[in-house]
N, C-alpha and C positions, 0 to 999 in steps of 0.2 A: 159163790153170789155173786150178784150185781153190786158194780163197786160205782162210784159217785164220778169219776174221773178215770180215764186209762192213764195218765200222767200227773202227774203233781210238780210241782218245782218251789222250794220253798226258799225265800230270799228273793226281795224286789230290787237287789240292787243293780251293781251294772254287768256282773256277769249273770245273775237269776233270770233277770229282762232280757237279756241278750239270747239267753237260751230259750225262753219262752217263745220269743219272734221266731227263733229260727224252727223250732220244734211246730208252730202251728203251720210250715211249710209241709212237715213232714207225715203228721199225724191229725187227728181229731180228740176232745174229749181232753181238754188240757185246763190245769188249772196254775194260776201263779201265785200264791201266799205270803203277804207281806204287807208290813206297814206302810205308810206314807210318812216322809220326814214329819218330824213333831213340829208343832207351829213355834214352841218356846221350849229350846232347846236347853236351857238352863234348871227347866221345872220338871222337864222328862225323867221317867223311872222306869224306861223299858229299855229295848234293843233298838242301838242306832247304826248307822253306816258311814263311811267314810269317804261317798259320792256328793254330802252335803259342801257342795265347794261350786265355782265358777270356773277352776280353768287345772287341766293336770296337762302334762308334758306330753307331745306325742312325737314319734319318730321311728323310724327300723333299725339306728344306726345302733347295734348290739354287740356284745363280743360273744353271745351265745347263737346259736344256728336258730335252735327252736324258740327263743324268744324273740327273736329278729323276724321268724316267719311269722309266728302269733300276731304281731305289730305291721307287716305288712300287707298280711290277710286281710286285716280289720282296717287298716286305712283304704285298701282297695275299695272298701264298701261302702265308707262312710257317706261318700255322695248318693249313694242310691236309697241311704236310710233317709238322708235329709229330704231328697226327692220325696220319697212314698209319704214320709211322717209331715212336711211341711214345717219341722223344726230343724232349724238352724243351731250346731254346736262346734264345728270344727273351724279353726282360725288357721290357713296356711300360710305361718308368716316364717317357717322355716326352724332348725333347731342348730344351735352348734354348742360343740365342744368345743373346750379349752382348758390344754394342761401343760404339765411341764414333761415332754415325750419320755425323756427318758426314764420318767418313773414308772410311765404306765404303758411302756412300749408292747407287752406283753398284751395287756387289752384292747388296743389301738390295734396292734396287727390284726388278733382276731376279729376286731369289728370291722376292717377294711374288708378282711376275706370274706365276711358274711354280706358285707355290703355288695361285693361283686357277685356273690350269689345269689342276691335279691335284686339284683338290677337296681340298687340304690345309686345315685348319684351324688356323690361325698367329694366335696372340695377339701383339697389340703390348703390350709394356709398359713405360710409362711410366719413366725416371730415377729419379721421386720414389717411385714403388712396387717397384723392382727389388730394392731390399736388404729389405725387408718380406716379400716374397714367396719369395725367397731367400737366406736368413741366412747360410747357408753361405758365400758369394760376396761377397767384398769387393772391388770396381771402383771406377774414377772415377765421381763424383755425377753427369758427363754422360752416363754409358752409359745403354744402350737395350736394351730387351728384347726377343726372338720366342724364342714359346715355341711348340714343336709338340706337345700333349699325346698324341694318338693317332697310331699309326703312326710310332713313334718311340721310341728308347730304346737298349738295346744286344741283338747278338746273344754267343753265342757260338761263336765260330768253330769250335773243334774238333769242340762238339757238331753243326753245322749242317753239318760236313763225314761224320761219322758217318751221320747221317741220310740226306744224300744217296747214300753208298754204300750203306746198307742196303736203301734204296727202289731204286738201281739193280740191286741183286743180285737181290731180289726182282723185278725187273722182267725178268729174263732177261740181264742184264751178267756178264759173267766178269770177276774182278777178280784181275790179276795183279800180284802184289806184287813186283816189280821196278825197277830203273832205269833207261830208257832211254836208250841212249847214240847211237845213229845211226838216221836216217830216209832212206830210199833208194827215190825213184821207179823202179823196175823196167819200166817201159813199160806194162805190161798192168796194174801191180798194185804196191802199195806194200810194203817191206820194213821191219820195224821189229828192231835188235837190241836186246834188253831181256835184262840177266843173262848168260848165257850159250846164251839163244834165240833164235831169229829167227823173229817173226809175220809174216806177210802179211796184208794186208788191202786192198779195194778204194780206201777213202779213208782219211786219218789227219788228228786235228785236235791240232796241239801247243799245249795248255794249261798250260806247266810254269813260268809269270810267269815271276819275273825270273832264271831258270835256262833260259828257251826259248834262248839265243844260247851257252850253257856246256857243251854236248854238239852233237855231228853230226845236230843234229834239224830244223835248217833249210839248205836249198842254200844261202842269203843269208842273215845276221842280219838281224833287224828293228832297226830304228831306235829304240832304247830307251836310256834312263838308269836304272842299276841303282842307288840311291843308298842309303847306310846310313842307319839310322834308329835312336835309342836313345828310350825309354823308361823314366821313373822310377816305381818303386811304392812308396808309402807303405803300411806294414804298421798295420793299423787296429784297436784294441782298444776296450772297451764303451764308454769315455769319447767316442771319435772316432765311433762308431756313432750316438750320439746327436744328434749333431749332422750326420754325414752322410749318414744312413743311408738316408734318403727322398729324397735328390738325384736329379734326373734327370741324363742326361748333360747335358756341359756343352762349348760350344764358345765362348772368348773371343778377339775379332776384336781384333788388333792395327793398329796405324798402318800395316805393310805385310803383304803376304801370307803372309810366313815367320816373324812373331811371332806370328800365331795359335797360341793352346795348346787342347788339348782334354784333358778331364778324363771320367774314367769314375767312376761311383759304386762303392763298397765292393762288390767281389765276391770268393766265396772260391775258392780256386786248389787244385789237387790238393796241395799239401804242408800244406792243412787252414788256413791264415791267410788272415785276409781283407785283402786289399789294394785302395786305392785309386790310379790310373793315371791318368799323366799325361803328354803327349805333344807335341813339336810340328815344325818343319818345318823348321828351321836348318841341319842339318849339309848339307857340302858332298862329302863322302869318295863317291867312285862306283865300281865293279867292272865290269870286263873281264874276270876271270878266275874261274873256279872256284875256284880254291886261295885267291885273295881273299878272293872272299865267303863261303867254307867257314870261313876264318879267324874272319872277322868274327861267324860263326855262333856259332863255339865261344869269344868271349869274352862281357864282358858291356855288351857298348857302350862307347859314349865317355863317360869320367869328366868330360870337361868339359861334355858335354851334360847328364849327369846332374845337377852341380851347377849348371849354368843351369837346368834344369828347377825344380831344387828352390828355387831362389831364387824363379823365377815363381811356384812354388806357396805358398809363404809370405806371398807378397805377396796373391796372391787368396785364399788360405785360413788364414788366421795360426794357426788352431788344430790344424792339423798339427804344429806346433813339437813337438819331442820325438819324435816317430814315426820306428821305424829307416826307411831310404832305402836300396833297392836298386834295379839297373836291370836293363837287358836289351837284344840286337841284335833288330832288325828289319831288311828292307829294304823298299823302296818303287821301282815300276819305273815312268816317266815316260816319256810319247809326245812328238812334237812339235807333234803335234795336239791334244793335250789331253782324245782321245776314247779309248778302248779299242780296240785291233786285233782285226776279225772278218773275215778272208777269206782267199782263196786267194794261196799263193805263186807262185813260178813254175811249179809242176805243179800242174796242175788236180784233184790227186788229194789234193793236202797243204796242208790248211789251217792257221791259225793262231788262236790266244785270246790276250791277254795285254794289259799295259797299265793295272794297273789304277789309274795317278796318285794313287796315297794314299787313293782315296776307293771302293775300288772293293768292298769286303767286305759291306757293305750291300746290294749290287748282283747278288752272285755271282749267287743263281738266276737272274736275268733274264738275264744274260751269260752263263751256262751255254745257257740255251734257246736264245738266240742262236746259239751253237756247234753244236746240235744243229739248228736250222733250217740252218744254213750245211752242214755236213755233208750232211743227208738231202734240200735242197734244190738246192743249189747256188750261194744266193745269198741275201740277204738285201734286203726292200723298203724304200722310204722311211719306211713306220710305222715299221719298227725302224732306222730312223737309217742302212739301210747304207751310205750313199755317204760319211759321215762317220766309219764303223770302217774304209774302206779301210788295209789296213795300208802302212806306211812304211816299206822295206827300206834297208841300208846299201850304199853304192856297190859295184860290184863290183869 
């Protein structure tokens, strides 16, 4: 039978929009299905996305070669995407890692090895020099710094998604502003229910992030944990801008992985105010139902986590004392492999791309490219770490 599209991508987030852009240079007959960001978050009762924000750290410094490679490939295309779309989203302010080397030696050694492989320029800053170079940051005297000056900083995820969708549409992709609620392999084709319509395609890519399991998009759910995350925002005035205005993106390594803290430089938000954002990885709340995830996104996050992040922020940056603090919710989805999923489901016509593991925003353009290659060619090669990206599904 004739189909409406050759390929359909479900999910208009960072990976899905990138997949649509890349696929538009490989094939015709493509649709990207997904809703826009809701105008009133707290009144919205549908799906959400975690890119509803103005800043995400970007870097290549990583203890895992695959993740470092994904980030480097994406970073190397930022300029082209900005130029072609006319939308700016990348600020190359650098990224600083700071931590007690004795406790993070394995990670640091792996990251330095990966950086050499990728040709990244990482400057090691002795503990005696760290405070002088980065006076906004107050850390223990035995901390060492690792500073990636170029190919690092932060991106505006909202703007990046707009740029990807704009270029995809210019490349012939049909943008369908609707929420996909079911995907069915009809034998010779795939049927996607979105809104009140059914669309057919030869192949479908489900790139719905943490919401991939919450509708009937997959025959069997993928094995992921959808975890709550809270971020704290410090409202910055002129006094604080004089101190923090030139800071790089910053990651402070704790004694345990869950104690790591990330800090975004001051960024202007849509309300016209400037905020310094801090986040961590300590919450254990997870979601198995759309209703629970939606309720979380309509909240302000965890007050306890906000207070914890505030205590850490004031220890690291005491000059923030007196600034107004607010919080917001987010989610992160984690795979048991530690890698993203990019592969076919039980159907050879339905593929899935998800599993950001809390680090994928910076790599989203490359992960989207992998999804596009998967749809167009049917598989990923080892140069793209295809074997490591094989999806794991929940037991039948």
